[in-house]
C-alpha positions as CSV (number, residue, x, y, z in Angstrom):
1,M,0.8,38.1,-29.5
2,C,3.6,40.3,-30.8
3,G,6.8,38.6,-32.3
4,I,10.2,39.4,-30.6
5,V,13.7,38.4,-32.3
6,G,17.0,39.3,-30.6
7,V,20.2,38.4,-32.3
8,L,24.2,39.1,-31.4
9,S,26.5,37.6,-33.9
10,N,30.0,38.3,-35.9
11,R,27.8,38.5,-39.3
12,N,25.1,40.8,-40.2
13,V,22.2,40.2,-38.1
14,V,19.7,42.1,-40.3
15,P,18.7,39.2,-42.7
16,M,18.6,36.8,-39.5
17,L,16.2,39.2,-37.8
18,L,14.0,39.6,-40.8
19,T,13.9,35.8,-41.4
20,G,13.0,35.5,-37.8
21,L,10.3,37.9,-38.0
22,E,8.5,36.2,-41.1
23,L,8.5,33.1,-39.2
24,L,6.6,34.8,-36.4
25,E,4.0,36.7,-38.5
26,Y,1.4,33.7,-38.0
27,R,1.3,35.3,-34.6
28,G,-0.6,38.4,-35.6
29,Y,0.7,41.8,-36.3
30,D,-0.1,45.2,-37.7
31,S,3.4,46.9,-37.8
32,S,7.1,45.8,-37.5
33,G,10.4,47.3,-36.9
34,I,14.0,46.5,-36.2
35,G,16.7,48.1,-33.6
36,L,20.3,47.8,-34.6
37,L,23.3,48.5,-32.3
38,D,26.9,49.4,-34.0
39,E,29.6,51.5,-33.7
40,H,27.9,54.4,-34.5
41,G,25.1,53.8,-32.0
42,L,21.6,52.9,-32.2
43,K,19.2,52.8,-35.3
44,R,15.7,52.2,-35.9
45,I,13.7,51.3,-38.8
46,R,10.1,50.8,-38.3
47,V,7.1,50.5,-40.7
48,K,3.3,50.4,-40.3
49,G,2.8,47.0,-42.5
50,R,4.1,43.7,-43.0
51,V,7.7,42.3,-42.6
52,A,8.4,42.3,-46.7
53,E,7.9,46.3,-46.5
54,L,10.4,46.4,-43.5
55,A,12.8,44.3,-45.3
56,Q,12.5,46.8,-48.4
57,A,13.0,49.8,-45.8
58,S,16.0,48.0,-44.5
59,R,17.9,46.6,-47.4
60,D,21.0,48.7,-46.8
61,A,21.3,48.2,-43.0
62,S,24.0,46.2,-41.3
63,A,25.0,45.5,-37.7
64,Q,26.0,42.6,-35.5
65,I,23.4,43.1,-32.7
66,G,20.0,44.0,-33.0
67,I,16.4,43.1,-32.0
68,A,13.1,43.1,-33.9
69,H,9.4,43.0,-33.5
70,T,6.0,42.2,-34.9
71,R,3.3,44.4,-33.0
72,W,-0.3,43.6,-32.6
73,A,-1.7,46.8,-31.4
74,T,-3.1,46.9,-27.6
75,H,-2.0,50.8,-26.6
76,G,-2.1,53.2,-29.6
77,E,-3.4,52.8,-33.4
78,P,-1.3,50.7,-35.7
79,S,1.3,53.4,-36.8
80,E,5.0,53.9,-37.3
81,A,5.1,56.2,-34.4
82,N,3.9,53.1,-32.3
83,A,5.8,50.4,-34.0
84,H,8.6,49.0,-31.9
85,P,11.3,49.4,-31.1
86,H,10.9,52.3,-28.7
87,L,13.7,54.6,-27.5
88,G,14.6,55.4,-24.0
89,G,16.5,58.8,-23.7
90,S,18.9,58.5,-26.4
91,S,20.7,55.3,-25.7
92,V,18.3,52.6,-25.0
93,L,16.0,50.5,-27.5
94,V,13.1,48.2,-26.4
95,V,11.1,45.6,-27.9
96,H,8.0,44.3,-25.7
97,N,5.2,41.7,-25.9
98,G,2.6,41.7,-23.3
99,I,0.7,44.7,-21.2
100,I,2.4,47.1,-18.9
101,E,-0.6,47.5,-16.4
102,N,0.6,50.7,-14.6
103,H,2.0,52.6,-17.6
104,A,-0.2,55.4,-16.9
105,L,1.1,56.1,-13.3
106,L,4.8,55.6,-14.8
107,R,4.3,57.9,-17.7
108,A,3.3,60.5,-15.4
109,Q,6.1,60.2,-13.3
110,L,8.6,59.9,-16.5
111,T,7.0,63.1,-17.8
112,A,7.5,65.0,-14.3
113,E,11.1,64.2,-14.7
114,G,11.2,65.5,-18.2
115,Y,10.8,62.9,-20.4
116,Q,8.8,63.4,-23.5
117,F,6.9,60.5,-25.2
118,S,6.4,60.0,-28.8
119,S,4.2,57.1,-28.8
120,Q,1.0,56.0,-27.3
121,T,2.4,52.8,-26.2
122,D,2.7,51.4,-22.6
123,T,6.4,50.0,-24.0
124,E,7.8,53.5,-24.3
125,V,7.7,53.8,-20.5
126,V,9.9,50.7,-20.2
127,A,12.5,52.1,-22.6
128,H,12.3,55.7,-20.6
129,L,12.7,54.0,-17.2
130,I,15.7,52.0,-18.2
131,D,17.6,55.1,-19.6
132,A,16.3,57.2,-16.2
133,E,18.2,54.2,-14.1
134,M,21.2,54.6,-16.3
135,Q,21.3,58.3,-16.0
136,R,21.3,57.7,-12.3
137,G,24.9,55.4,-12.5
138,H,23.4,51.9,-13.0
139,D,24.9,49.8,-15.7
140,L,22.3,48.2,-18.4
141,F,21.7,45.1,-16.2
142,A,21.2,46.8,-13.1
143,A,18.8,49.5,-14.8
144,V,17.0,46.7,-16.3
145,F,16.5,45.0,-12.9
146,A,15.5,48.2,-11.1
147,T,13.3,49.0,-14.1
148,V,11.5,45.4,-13.9
149,R,10.6,45.7,-10.1
150,Q,8.7,48.8,-10.9
151,L,6.7,47.2,-13.7
152,E,2.9,45.4,-13.0
153,G,1.6,43.1,-15.5
154,A,2.9,40.3,-17.8
155,F,5.6,40.9,-20.3
156,A,8.7,40.0,-22.3
157,L,11.4,42.5,-23.1
158,G,14.3,42.7,-25.4
159,I,16.7,45.4,-24.8
160,A,19.8,47.0,-26.5
161,S,21.6,50.1,-25.5
162,S,24.8,52.1,-26.8
163,K,26.0,52.2,-23.4
164,A,26.6,48.5,-23.6
165,P,27.9,48.0,-27.3
166,D,28.4,44.0,-26.9
167,T,25.3,43.5,-25.1
168,L,21.2,42.4,-25.5
169,I,19.4,41.8,-22.5
170,C,15.8,40.0,-22.5
171,V,13.2,39.4,-19.7
172,R,10.3,37.0,-19.3
173,R,7.3,37.5,-17.1
174,G,4.0,35.9,-17.7
175,S,5.1,35.9,-21.7
176,P,7.3,33.3,-23.3
177,L,11.0,33.7,-24.3
178,V,13.5,31.0,-25.7
179,L,17.5,31.4,-25.9
180,G,19.3,30.1,-28.7
181,S,23.1,29.4,-29.6
182,G,24.9,28.7,-32.6
183,F,28.5,29.1,-33.6
184,Q,29.6,32.5,-32.4
185,E,26.3,33.9,-32.2
186,H,23.3,34.0,-29.6
187,F,19.5,34.5,-29.9
188,F,16.4,35.1,-28.0
189,A,12.8,35.1,-29.4
190,S,9.3,34.6,-28.3
191,D,8.9,31.4,-30.4
192,I,11.3,28.7,-31.4
193,A,10.1,28.8,-34.8
194,A,12.0,32.3,-35.4
195,L,15.3,30.2,-34.3
196,L,15.0,27.1,-36.4
197,P,16.9,28.5,-39.4
198,F,19.9,29.2,-37.3
199,T,20.0,26.8,-34.2
200,Q,18.3,23.8,-32.7
201,R,20.1,24.3,-29.2
202,I,17.6,26.3,-27.3
203,S,16.6,26.8,-23.4
204,Y,13.6,28.4,-22.1
205,L,13.4,31.3,-19.7
206,E,11.5,30.6,-16.4
207,E,9.2,33.2,-14.7
208,N,11.1,36.4,-14.0
209,D,14.5,35.4,-15.6
210,I,16.6,37.7,-17.0
211,A,19.2,36.9,-19.6
212,V,22.2,38.7,-20.6
213,L,23.7,37.9,-24.2
214,N,27.2,38.9,-25.1
215,R,30.2,37.7,-27.0
216,D,31.5,35.2,-24.3
217,G,27.9,33.5,-24.2
218,I,24.4,33.9,-22.3
219,R,24.2,34.2,-18.5
220,V,20.7,33.8,-17.0
221,F,19.7,35.6,-13.6
222,N,16.3,34.7,-11.5
223,G,14.0,37.4,-10.1
224,D,16.4,37.9,-7.4
225,G,19.3,38.7,-9.5
226,H,21.0,35.5,-8.8
227,P,22.8,33.3,-11.3
228,V,20.8,30.2,-12.5
229,E,21.2,27.4,-15.0
230,R,18.3,26.8,-17.6
231,P,19.1,23.6,-19.4
232,S,19.7,23.5,-22.9
233,R,18.0,21.2,-25.2
234,T,18.5,19.9,-28.6
235,L,15.3,20.2,-30.6
236,D,14.3,17.5,-32.8
237,I,12.4,19.6,-35.3
238,S,13.4,20.3,-38.9
239,P,13.5,23.8,-40.3
240,E,11.7,22.4,-43.3
241,S,8.6,22.0,-41.2
242,T,8.2,25.8,-41.5
243,E,8.3,25.8,-45.0
244,L,5.1,26.3,-47.3
245,G,6.4,23.6,-50.1
246,H,3.7,23.1,-52.8
247,Y,1.0,24.4,-50.6
248,R,-0.8,27.7,-51.7
249,H,-1.2,28.4,-47.6
250,Y,0.2,27.3,-44.4
251,M,-3.5,26.6,-43.3
252,Q,-3.9,24.5,-46.4
253,K,-0.5,22.6,-45.6
254,E,-1.6,21.9,-42.0
255,I,-5.1,20.6,-43.0
256,A,-3.5,18.1,-45.2
257,E,-0.9,17.2,-42.3
258,Q,-3.6,16.0,-40.1
259,P,-3.6,12.3,-40.7
260,A,-0.1,12.0,-39.6
261,A,-0.3,14.3,-37.0
262,L,-3.2,12.1,-35.7
263,A,-1.0,9.1,-35.9
264,S,1.6,10.6,-34.1
265,T,-0.3,11.6,-31.3
266,L,-2.3,8.5,-30.7
267,E,0.5,6.2,-31.5
268,R,1.5,5.7,-27.8
269,A,-2.0,4.9,-26.9
270,L,-2.3,2.5,-29.4
271,Q,1.2,0.8,-28.5
272,L,0.6,0.7,-24.7
273,G,-3.2,0.4,-24.5
274,F,-5.3,3.1,-22.8
275,Q,-3.1,3.6,-19.6
276,P,-2.8,6.2,-17.1
277,G,1.0,6.5,-17.6
278,L,0.2,8.1,-20.7
279,F,-0.7,11.6,-18.6
280,G,2.2,11.0,-16.3
281,P,3.8,9.0,-13.5
282,Q,1.1,10.4,-11.0
283,A,-1.6,9.9,-13.4
284,E,-3.0,6.5,-12.0
285,A,-3.5,7.9,-8.5
286,I,-5.0,11.0,-9.4
287,F,-7.4,9.3,-11.7
288,A,-8.4,6.8,-9.3
289,S,-9.4,9.8,-6.9
290,V,-11.4,11.9,-9.5
291,T,-15.3,12.3,-8.7
292,H,-15.5,15.5,-11.1
293,I,-13.6,17.3,-14.1
294,R,-13.5,20.7,-15.2
295,I,-12.2,21.6,-18.5
296,L,-10.8,25.2,-19.2
297,A,-9.9,26.5,-22.5
298,C,-10.4,29.2,-25.0
299,G,-11.4,29.4,-28.8
300,S,-11.1,26.3,-30.6
301,S,-9.5,24.5,-27.7
302,Y,-12.7,25.5,-25.8
303,H,-15.0,23.4,-28.6
304,A,-12.7,20.5,-28.2
305,G,-13.5,20.6,-24.3
306,L,-17.0,20.7,-25.4
307,V,-16.7,17.4,-27.5
308,A,-14.8,15.8,-24.5
309,K,-17.6,16.5,-22.1
310,Y,-19.7,14.2,-24.2
311,W,-17.0,11.6,-24.6
312,I,-16.1,11.6,-20.7
313,E,-19.6,11.5,-19.5
314,E,-20.8,8.7,-21.6
315,M,-17.8,6.6,-21.3
316,T,-17.2,7.2,-17.6
317,E,-20.3,8.7,-15.9
318,L,-18.0,11.3,-14.5
319,P,-19.7,14.7,-14.4
320,V,-17.8,17.3,-16.5
321,S,-18.1,21.1,-16.6
322,V,-16.5,23.2,-19.3
323,D,-15.6,26.7,-19.2
324,I,-14.3,29.5,-21.2
325,A,-11.1,30.2,-19.1
326,S,-11.5,34.1,-19.4
327,E,-15.0,33.7,-17.6
328,Y,-13.8,30.9,-15.1
329,R,-10.9,33.0,-14.0
330,Y,-13.7,35.8,-12.5
331,R,-16.0,33.5,-11.2
332,L,-16.2,33.0,-7.4
333,A,-17.3,29.4,-6.8
334,R,-15.3,26.7,-5.2
335,E,-14.7,23.5,-7.0
336,P,-16.4,20.2,-6.0
337,A,-14.3,17.7,-4.1
338,N,-11.8,15.9,-6.0
339,T,-11.9,17.9,-9.1
340,L,-9.6,17.4,-12.1
341,I,-8.5,20.4,-14.1
342,V,-8.0,19.6,-17.6
343,A,-6.2,22.7,-19.2
344,I,-6.2,22.8,-23.2
345,S,-3.9,25.2,-25.0
346,Q,-2.1,24.9,-28.4
347,S,0.9,27.3,-27.2
348,G,0.5,26.8,-23.4
349,E,1.0,30.4,-23.0
350,T,-2.4,31.6,-23.3
351,A,-2.9,34.6,-20.7
352,D,-6.4,33.6,-19.7
353,L,-6.1,30.0,-19.3
354,L,-2.8,30.5,-17.3
355,A,-4.8,32.7,-15.0
356,A,-7.6,30.5,-14.7
357,V,-5.6,27.4,-13.8
358,R,-3.9,29.5,-11.1
359,A,-7.4,30.5,-10.2
360,S,-8.4,26.6,-9.9
361,R,-5.5,26.1,-7.3
362,E,-7.3,28.4,-4.9
363,R,-10.6,26.8,-5.2
364,G,-9.7,23.2,-4.6
365,N,-8.6,20.4,-7.2
366,V,-6.7,17.4,-7.2
367,A,-4.4,18.3,-9.9
368,V,-4.1,20.1,-13.2
369,L,-3.7,17.9,-16.5
370,A,-2.1,20.0,-19.3
371,I,-3.1,19.0,-23.0
372,C,-0.8,20.8,-25.1
373,N,1.3,21.4,-28.3
374,V,4.4,22.7,-26.8
375,P,6.4,20.4,-24.4
376,H,8.2,23.5,-22.4
377,S,5.4,26.0,-22.2
378,S,4.2,27.6,-19.2
379,L,1.3,25.5,-19.1
380,T,3.2,22.1,-19.0
381,R,5.5,23.5,-16.3
382,E,2.7,24.5,-14.0
383,A,0.8,21.1,-14.3
384,E,1.1,17.9,-12.4
385,L,-0.2,15.9,-15.7
386,V,0.8,16.5,-19.2
387,A,-0.1,15.0,-22.6
388,L,1.5,16.4,-25.6
389,T,-0.2,16.6,-29.0
390,Y,2.1,15.9,-31.9
391,A,0.6,18.3,-34.2
392,G,4.2,19.9,-34.9
393,I,4.5,23.7,-35.7
394,E,1.2,25.3,-36.5
395,I,1.6,28.5,-38.6
396,G,-1.8,29.3,-39.7
397,V,-3.5,31.5,-37.3
398,A,-6.9,29.4,-37.5
399,S,-6.3,26.2,-35.6
400,T,-6.5,23.1,-37.7
401,K,-4.3,20.0,-36.8
402,A,-3.8,21.5,-33.4
403,F,-7.5,21.1,-32.8
404,T,-7.8,17.8,-34.0
405,T,-5.1,16.4,-32.3
406,Q,-6.3,17.9,-29.0
407,L,-9.5,15.9,-29.8
408,G,-7.4,12.8,-30.1
409,L,-5.8,13.3,-26.8
410,L,-9.1,14.1,-25.1
411,F,-10.7,10.7,-26.6
412,T,-7.5,9.0,-25.3
413,L,-8.2,10.4,-21.7
414,A,-11.8,9.4,-21.9
415,A,-11.1,6.0,-23.0
416,T,-8.4,5.9,-20.3
417,L,-10.9,7.1,-17.5
418,A,-13.1,4.6,-18.7
419,Q,-11.0,1.7,-18.2
420,Q,-9.7,2.8,-14.9
421,Q,-13.1,4.1,-13.4
422,L,-15.5,1.6,-14.6
423,S,-13.3,-1.2,-15.6
424,A,-15.0,-0.9,-19.1
425,P,-15.1,-4.5,-20.8
426,P,-12.2,-5.7,-23.1
427,E,-14.6,-5.6,-26.0
428,K,-15.6,-2.0,-25.4
429,M,-11.9,-1.1,-25.0
430,A,-10.9,-3.1,-28.4
431,E,-13.6,-0.8,-30.1
432,Y,-12.1,2.3,-29.0
433,R,-8.6,1.2,-29.8
434,H,-9.9,0.2,-33.6
435,Q,-11.6,3.4,-34.1
436,A,-8.3,5.2,-33.1
437,L,-6.4,2.9,-35.2
438,V,-8.2,3.6,-38.5
439,L,-8.8,7.3,-37.8
440,P,-5.7,8.4,-39.9
441,K,-6.7,6.7,-43.0
442,L,-10.4,7.9,-42.8
443,C,-9.1,11.5,-42.4
444,A,-6.9,10.9,-45.5
445,D,-9.9,9.4,-47.2
446,T,-11.8,12.7,-46.3
447,L,-9.1,15.2,-47.4
448,A,-9.8,13.5,-51.1
449,M,-13.2,15.2,-51.0
450,E,-11.5,18.8,-51.3
451,Q,-12.4,19.7,-54.5
452,E,-16.3,19.0,-54.0
453,L,-15.9,21.3,-51.0
454,A,-14.2,24.0,-53.0
455,Q,-17.5,23.9,-55.3
456,W,-19.3,24.5,-52.1
457,A,-17.2,27.3,-51.2
458,H,-17.9,29.1,-54.6
459,E,-21.4,29.2,-53.4
460,L,-21.0,29.9,-49.7
461,S,-18.4,32.8,-50.5
462,H,-21.5,35.2,-51.9
463,A,-23.3,34.7,-48.7
464,G,-23.3,37.3,-45.8
465,N,-24.3,34.9,-43.0
466,A,-24.5,31.2,-42.4
467,L,-25.6,28.9,-39.8
468,F,-23.9,25.8,-38.8
469,L,-26.1,22.8,-37.1
470,G,-25.3,19.8,-34.9
471,R,-26.5,17.5,-32.4
472,H,-24.7,15.8,-29.5
473,Q,-21.0,15.4,-30.1
474,L,-21.4,17.3,-33.6
475,Y,-22.8,20.5,-31.9
476,P,-19.2,21.7,-30.8
477,I,-18.1,20.7,-34.1
478,A,-20.7,23.1,-35.6
479,L,-19.6,25.8,-33.1
480,E,-16.0,25.2,-34.8
481,G,-17.1,25.3,-38.4
482,A,-18.9,28.5,-37.8
483,L,-15.6,29.7,-36.0
484,K,-13.4,28.8,-38.8
485,L,-15.8,30.6,-41.5
486,K,-15.7,33.8,-39.3
487,E,-11.9,33.6,-38.8
488,I,-10.7,33.5,-42.3
489,A,-13.6,34.4,-44.8
490,Y,-15.1,37.0,-42.7
491,I,-18.5,35.8,-43.0
492,H,-20.9,36.0,-40.1
493,A,-21.7,32.7,-39.0
494,E,-23.2,31.1,-35.8
495,G,-23.1,27.6,-34.6
496,Y,-26.2,26.1,-32.8
497,A,-27.4,22.8,-31.2
498,A,-29.9,21.5,-34.1
499,G,-32.7,21.1,-31.5
500,E,-32.3,25.1,-30.8
501,L,-33.4,26.2,-34.1
502,K,-36.8,26.8,-33.3
503,H,-35.9,28.8,-30.3
504,G,-34.8,31.8,-32.3
505,P,-32.4,31.1,-35.3
506,L,-35.2,30.0,-37.6
507,A,-36.2,33.5,-38.0
508,L,-32.9,34.1,-40.0
509,V,-33.7,31.5,-42.4
510,D,-34.5,32.3,-45.8
511,E,-33.6,31.4,-49.2
512,H,-30.4,33.3,-48.9
513,M,-29.2,31.6,-45.7
514,P,-26.9,28.8,-46.2
515,V,-27.4,26.1,-43.4
516,I,-24.3,23.7,-43.0
517,V,-25.3,20.6,-40.9
518,C,-23.3,17.8,-39.3
519,M,-25.2,14.6,-39.3
520,R,-24.4,11.1,-37.9
521,N,-26.7,8.2,-38.9
522,D,-27.2,7.2,-35.3
523,R,-30.0,7.2,-32.8
524,L,-30.7,11.0,-33.2
525,A,-30.8,11.1,-37.0
526,D,-34.4,11.4,-37.1
527,K,-34.2,14.5,-35.0
528,V,-31.9,16.1,-37.0
529,L,-33.9,15.3,-40.1
530,S,-36.8,17.1,-38.6
531,N,-34.7,20.3,-38.0
532,L,-33.7,20.0,-41.6
533,R,-37.5,19.9,-42.8
534,E,-37.7,23.2,-40.9
535,V,-35.2,24.8,-42.9
536,E,-36.5,23.4,-45.9
537,A,-39.7,24.9,-45.3
538,R,-38.2,28.4,-45.0
539,G,-36.4,28.0,-48.3
540,G,-32.9,27.7,-46.6
541,Q,-30.0,26.0,-48.6
542,I,-29.0,22.8,-46.9
543,Y,-25.5,21.6,-47.2
544,L,-25.1,18.5,-45.4
545,L,-22.2,16.6,-44.4
546,G,-23.1,13.2,-43.0
547,E,-22.1,9.7,-42.9
548,A,-23.1,7.2,-45.1
549,G,-26.8,6.8,-45.4
550,C,-27.4,10.4,-44.4
551,A,-28.0,12.0,-47.8
552,A,-30.5,9.4,-48.8
553,Q,-32.5,10.5,-45.7
554,A,-32.4,14.0,-46.8
555,P,-32.9,14.3,-50.6
556,F,-34.2,18.0,-50.3
557,A,-30.4,19.0,-49.3
558,H,-29.3,21.5,-51.7
559,R,-25.7,19.7,-51.5
560,S,-24.7,16.5,-49.8
561,L,-21.4,14.9,-48.9
562,E,-21.0,11.5,-47.2
563,L,-18.0,10.7,-45.1
564,P,-16.9,7.4,-43.7
565,A,-18.4,6.0,-40.5
566,C,-16.0,6.3,-37.6
567,G,-17.9,5.5,-34.3
568,E,-17.0,8.0,-31.3
569,L,-14.3,9.8,-33.3
570,A,-16.9,11.2,-35.5
571,P,-16.5,14.8,-34.7
572,I,-12.8,14.7,-35.7
573,L,-13.7,13.4,-39.1
574,M,-16.3,15.8,-39.2
575,T,-14.1,18.7,-38.7
576,I,-12.0,18.1,-41.8
577,P,-14.5,19.3,-44.2
578,L,-15.5,22.2,-42.5
579,Q,-11.7,23.2,-42.4
580,L,-11.7,23.1,-46.2
581,L,-15.0,24.6,-46.7
582,A,-13.8,27.8,-44.6
583,Y,-10.3,27.7,-46.3
584,H,-11.6,27.7,-49.8
585,T,-14.5,30.0,-49.2
586,A,-11.6,32.5,-47.7
587,C,-9.5,31.7,-50.9
588,R,-12.6,32.8,-53.2
589,K,-13.1,35.9,-51.4
590,G,-9.3,36.8,-51.4
591,T,-8.5,37.1,-47.6
592,D,-5.3,36.8,-45.9
593,V,-6.0,33.0,-44.8
594,D,-3.0,32.5,-42.9
595,K,-2.9,36.0,-41.2
596,P,-6.6,36.7,-40.7
597,R,-7.2,40.7,-39.8
598,N,-7.2,41.5,-36.1
599,L,-6.3,38.2,-34.8
600,A,-3.1,36.6,-33.2
601,K,-2.0,33.0,-32.8
602,S,-1.2,33.2,-29.3
603,V,-2.9,35.2,-27.1
604,T,-0.6,36.0,-24.4
605,V,-2.5,39.2,-23.2
606,E,-5.9,39.4,-21.2
């Protein structure tokens, strides 16, 4: 959730810290700050507000060592006093992502020792604990090591101290941190995006690692305090991938990147066929033993899982259950025998999902398959099987290309299981391959309809509420469309299975209620048309997104837009106009599209 950057260099680190924070703004935040260490000691600059305001406040600052932070409020309101870094005693600065669960007890102990607190945060406890350990004679590393052993919860820490003038320390427990090295300078950050302008040589900290950065290099210690090696990698990611280019917002850019992202994600399946090896060397044996699938996810990824349930059950006859990770982790139910867990996450660091995966280990499963956009995330390291989406860096908080590439991989999974479990006939597999092959082109054709959807958005921007309807595979897409409108346009919207309309939501329909409908020209078309007649009879405004031929069947719709038919992959294609509709509605309303209020990109706390 929060963003962390640390830099140790022979040049002024302030511009680098600010650039890193700008590249982490997508994670969501309400205040920001930097902490600097120079020959005069420690200095803090903090603001309640955006990084641009922090840059103005620190325009004359200079140092060769510093840490920086964007805060998403958990303990204490957004304010300068609660902004990071926090000061321990007079010698320690700390930035922190995560939650210290036993902070209240530790605060009471520190208060009894004479420490005074100037914030409402749990983070300030960490800073004072480190100072207290140093007062007992420990050096900075020993003080951090002793402090971490007292903390409960999940966190990432960045630490600087005037008593260690050429050192930065960072700690990872349950919240991601990545290290980077350049020419005579070293970095840490909560996301590789913050490091791309400065280095592509990175390494990932493992759970409970402590890294010490100084002029000589970086040393890493495990949770027992023993030196360890963490392999470095050279990223094949261009810094330009984080630039906005000619687009108005990152969300608009990322919507437009979906044809290429889907083509990259589906490329191996199209080259090799729907083979188990796409998911890892153990996949063939694991898939052969699977008799039940449990999908775990949050947010948009949960909606992708719901679509996958339709695909897998219809293509393989395997029973599939889909759970919201934050609910599953607290249920006390064992898994059916031979259950495969499919865990879906853009970042691979979602706290609720990781906890749910670990809970599934205790309930009995065959293995965990991670579907993720980050190759060396916590989720991919915990899973036996891994399938990567090649969406690239997604900066907009509202998921777009990450969601559709997740769907692309889930379709690949369903087709692979169909081939292995049922020996699906060659003509059926050829049909699946053809649908995947033409999908990127059809997505590009759909993007060309943006201006018409912008006209729809002009009308929708005046609405206070909206309903989204879909049947079968398009029901989860209705949920996703409603979520997008809520996330970025701040319009209350609900998605429903169209058959549920008469079981309650119809009471809301009148001439002021826009009803956005996703429709295929298939065996359920007549059912959807009956639902639309119910809306028409109550005066509701119908906005129809349908396959070719649907508009002619619903001439009473207020607005209609026809999309190309693409068979089983219709949910992916139907998602794009809903993204564009939400995007242009938000633009009409003047909201902060890429950084919607109160939300964060990567939810690394419960």
